[in-house]
N, CA and C of each residue as an Amber inpcrd file, in Angstrom:
protein
   237
  65.9260000  79.6130000 118.3920000  66.9860000  80.1250000 117.5270000
  67.0850000  79.2410000 116.2790000  67.3450000  79.8700000 115.1800000
  67.4770000  79.1620000 113.9080000  68.8010000  78.4100000 113.8930000
  68.7430000  77.1150000 113.5830000  69.9720000  76.3320000 113.4850000
  70.4950000  76.4420000 112.0610000  71.2900000  77.4690000 111.8230000
  71.8000000  77.7540000 110.4890000  72.6400000  76.5980000 109.9720000
  73.5210000  76.0770000 110.7950000  74.4280000  75.0190000 110.3400000
  73.6630000  73.7830000 109.8790000  72.7170000  73.3440000 110.6650000
  71.9640000  72.1380000 110.3190000  71.1640000  72.3300000 109.0260000
  70.4690000  73.4400000 108.9170000  69.6400000  73.6920000 107.7330000
  70.4930000  73.9480000 106.5010000  71.6050000  74.6400000 106.6680000
  72.4990000  74.8960000 105.5450000  73.1640000  73.5990000 105.0830000
  73.5030000  72.7330000 106.0180000  74.0730000  71.4310000 105.6720000
  73.1130000  70.6520000 104.7870000  71.8340000  70.6980000 105.1010000
  70.8310000  70.0090000 104.2810000  70.7780000  70.5970000 102.8730000
  70.9060000  71.9030000 102.7490000  70.9260000  72.5470000 101.4280000
  72.1350000  72.0830000 100.6210000  73.2940000  72.0630000 101.2530000
  74.5060000  71.6090000 100.5780000  74.3710000  70.1540000 100.1460000
  73.8040000  69.3150000 101.0040000  73.6450000  67.8990000 100.6810000
  72.7270000  67.7170000  99.4740000  71.7460000  68.5720000  99.3320000
  70.8320000  68.4910000  98.1940000  71.5220000  68.9080000  96.9040000
  72.2660000  70.0010000  96.9440000  72.9240000  70.5200000  95.7400000
  74.1560000  69.7050000  95.3720000  74.8530000  69.2000000  96.3800000
  76.0780000  68.4300000  96.1510000  75.9250000  67.0210000  96.7270000
  75.1250000  66.1670000  96.1110000  74.8450000  64.8470000  96.6810000
  76.0630000  63.9250000  96.7780000  77.0980000  64.1800000  96.0040000
  78.3040000  63.3410000  96.0650000  79.2490000  63.7610000  97.1900000
  79.0100000  64.9160000  97.7710000  79.8710000  65.4240000  98.8360000
  79.5870000  64.6720000 100.1320000  80.6320000  64.1010000 100.7060000
  80.4910000  63.3580000 101.9520000  79.9720000  64.2790000 103.0550000
  79.0530000  63.7810000 103.8460000  78.4490000  64.5770000 104.9170000
  79.5060000  65.1750000 105.8460000  80.5520000  64.4240000 106.1080000
  81.6030000  64.8880000 107.0160000  82.4230000  66.0410000 106.4380000
  82.3080000  66.2790000 105.1380000  83.0850000  67.3450000 104.4860000
  82.2660000  68.6000000 104.2140000  80.9700000  68.5500000 104.4440000
  80.1070000  69.6650000 104.0570000  80.4850000  70.9660000 104.7510000
  80.6750000  70.9590000 106.0470000  80.9390000  72.2110000 106.7550000
  82.3070000  72.8140000 106.4110000  83.1720000  72.0500000 105.8020000
  84.4760000  72.5620000 105.3610000  84.5140000  72.8190000 103.8580000
  83.3800000  72.6430000 103.1990000  83.3280000  72.7540000 101.7350000
  83.6000000  74.1730000 101.2510000  84.2790000  74.2410000 100.1050000
  84.5230000  75.5200000  99.4420000  84.6140000  75.2780000  97.9380000
  84.5550000  76.3510000  97.2070000  84.6530000  76.2630000  95.7450000
  85.9370000  75.5520000  95.3380000  87.0090000  75.7740000  96.0660000
  88.3010000  75.2080000  95.7190000  88.3430000  73.6860000  95.7950000
  87.5460000  73.0920000  96.6920000  87.6650000  71.6480000  96.8410000
  86.3890000  70.8620000  96.5150000  85.4140000  71.5140000  95.9040000
  84.2100000  70.8110000  95.4320000  84.1100000  71.0680000  93.9250000
  84.5950000  70.1300000  93.1150000  84.6420000  70.3420000  91.6650000
  83.2830000  70.6810000  91.0380000  82.2060000  70.1790000  91.6220000
  80.8670000  70.4390000  91.0720000  80.3640000  71.8470000  91.3750000
  81.0710000  72.5730000  92.2260000  80.6230000  73.9070000  92.6510000
  81.0310000  74.9240000  91.5910000  80.1640000  75.0740000  90.6020000
  80.3810000  76.0680000  89.5480000  79.3140000  77.1470000  89.6790000
  79.2090000  78.0210000  88.6820000  78.2680000  79.1320000  88.7720000
  76.8190000  78.6490000  88.8110000  76.5170000  77.5860000  88.0910000
  75.1580000  77.0360000  88.1070000  74.8490000  76.4560000  89.4830000
  75.7870000  75.7310000  90.0540000  75.5970000  75.1700000  91.3910000
  75.4330000  76.2900000  92.4230000  76.1630000  77.3890000  92.2580000
  76.0570000  78.5210000  93.1840000  74.6390000  79.1000000  93.1460000
  74.0970000  79.2760000  91.9430000  72.7380000  79.8030000  91.7980000
  71.7370000  78.8300000  92.4200000  71.8870000  77.5390000  92.1220000
  70.9900000  76.5340000  92.6890000  71.0660000  76.5200000  94.2210000
  72.2780000  76.5960000  94.7330000  72.4830000  76.5820000  96.1790000
  71.8310000  77.7960000  96.8310000  72.0780000  78.9580000  96.2850000
  71.5170000  80.1700000  96.8720000  69.9970000  80.2030000  96.7620000
  69.4650000  79.6950000  95.6660000  68.0040000  79.6260000  95.5170000
  67.4050000  78.6990000  96.5680000  68.0300000  77.5540000  96.7640000
  67.5580000  76.6010000  97.7560000  67.6670000  77.1810000  99.1690000
  68.7400000  77.8800000  99.4430000  68.9200000  78.5170000 100.7550000
  67.8130000  79.5440000 100.9830000  67.5020000  80.3260000  99.9570000
  66.4250000  81.3010000 100.0810000  65.1080000  80.6380000 100.4280000
  64.8200000  79.5190000  99.7670000  63.5940000  78.7730000 100.0560000
  63.6160000  78.2120000 101.4750000  64.7300000  77.6050000 101.8500000
  64.8520000  76.9750000 103.1690000  64.6830000  77.9900000 104.2990000
  65.2550000  79.1710000 104.1270000  65.2240000  80.1630000 105.1910000
  64.1130000  81.1920000 105.0110000  63.3350000  81.0530000 103.9410000
  62.2050000  81.9500000 103.7220000  62.6100000  83.3980000 103.5550000
  63.6570000  83.6270000 102.7730000  64.1330000  84.9970000 102.5690000
  64.5790000  85.2040000 101.1260000  64.5490000  86.4430000 100.7230000
  65.0750000  86.7970000  99.4160000  66.5930000  86.8270000  99.5230000
  67.2430000  86.1600000  98.6100000  68.7030000  86.1440000  98.5850000
  69.1640000  87.0910000  97.4930000  69.9670000  88.0610000  97.8790000
  70.5880000  88.9710000  96.9180000  71.8650000  88.2780000  96.4360000
  71.8330000  87.8150000  95.1960000  72.9630000  87.0460000  94.6720000
  74.2650000  87.8420000  94.7160000  74.1840000  89.1560000  94.5240000
  75.3900000  89.9840000  94.5900000  75.9770000  89.9970000  95.9960000
  75.1100000  89.9680000  96.9870000  75.5490000  89.9780000  98.3800000
  76.3260000  88.7070000  98.7380000  76.0100000  87.6100000  98.0560000
  76.6540000  86.3230000  98.3270000  77.6980000  85.9620000  97.2680000
  78.0100000  86.8930000  96.3720000  78.9140000  86.6120000  95.2500000
  80.2730000  86.0640000  95.7020000  80.8250000  86.6410000  96.7410000
  82.1460000  86.1960000  97.1970000  82.0520000  85.1850000  98.3500000
  80.8490000  84.7250000  98.6490000  80.6610000  83.7040000  99.6780000
  80.8390000  82.3420000  99.0130000  82.0660000  81.8890000  98.9780000
  82.4090000  80.6880000  98.2160000  82.8440000  79.5210000  99.1100000
  82.3020000  79.5030000 100.3170000  82.5400000  78.3760000 101.2130000
  81.3250000  78.2340000 102.1290000  81.1830000  77.0660000 102.6990000
  80.0960000  76.8250000 103.6530000  80.1640000  77.8550000 104.7600000
  81.3420000  78.0530000 105.3090000  81.5020000  78.9780000 106.4440000
  81.1180000  80.4060000 106.0750000  81.5350000  80.8560000 104.8920000
  81.2110000  82.2290000 104.4630000  79.7130000  82.4010000 104.2570000
  79.0810000  81.4090000 103.6670000  77.6330000  81.4800000 103.4550000
  76.9070000  81.4580000 104.7980000  77.3350000  80.5980000 105.6970000
  76.7130000  80.5220000 107.0250000  76.8230000  81.8560000 107.7530000
  77.9730000  82.4860000 107.6740000  78.1740000  83.7770000 108.3320000
  77.2490000  84.8480000 107.7480000  77.1420000  84.8920000 106.4150000
  76.2290000  85.8610000 105.7860000  74.7830000  85.6090000 106.1960000
  74.3980000  84.3510000 106.2680000  73.0330000  84.0200000 106.6850000
  72.7820000  84.4920000 108.1180000  73.7290000  84.2330000 108.9970000
  73.5740000  84.6620000 110.3920000  73.4300000  86.1860000 110.4700000
  74.2030000  86.8990000 109.6690000  74.0970000  88.3600000 109.6450000
  72.7160000  88.7980000 109.1720000  72.1970000  88.1610000 108.1230000
  70.8790000  88.5180000 107.6000000  69.7680000  88.1810000 108.6010000
  69.8840000  87.0460000 109.2660000  68.8690000  86.6180000 110.2230000
  68.8170000  87.5560000 111.4250000  69.9700000  88.0120000 111.8660000
  70.0490000  88.8460000 113.0560000  70.0250000  90.3330000 112.7590000
  69.8310000  90.6890000 111.4810000  69.8010000  92.1150000 111.1110000
  68.4790000  92.7450000 111.4760000
């Protein structure tokens, strides 16, 4: 089984290097000042590479937290 949380955590750590590891799984746009539109594109691109899938940016447009992105990934993986 794909460990979405572990692999997604690594993606977040790469895009947001100042974010403490203990805060990654609770991260959201509201509490990560560096999470802007450019960071969102970078994050989604990296996630696509990590998981070997095409990411539809519109599909993830409202996925503005670690948990929301993880849930969308799980849905795509199990679809």
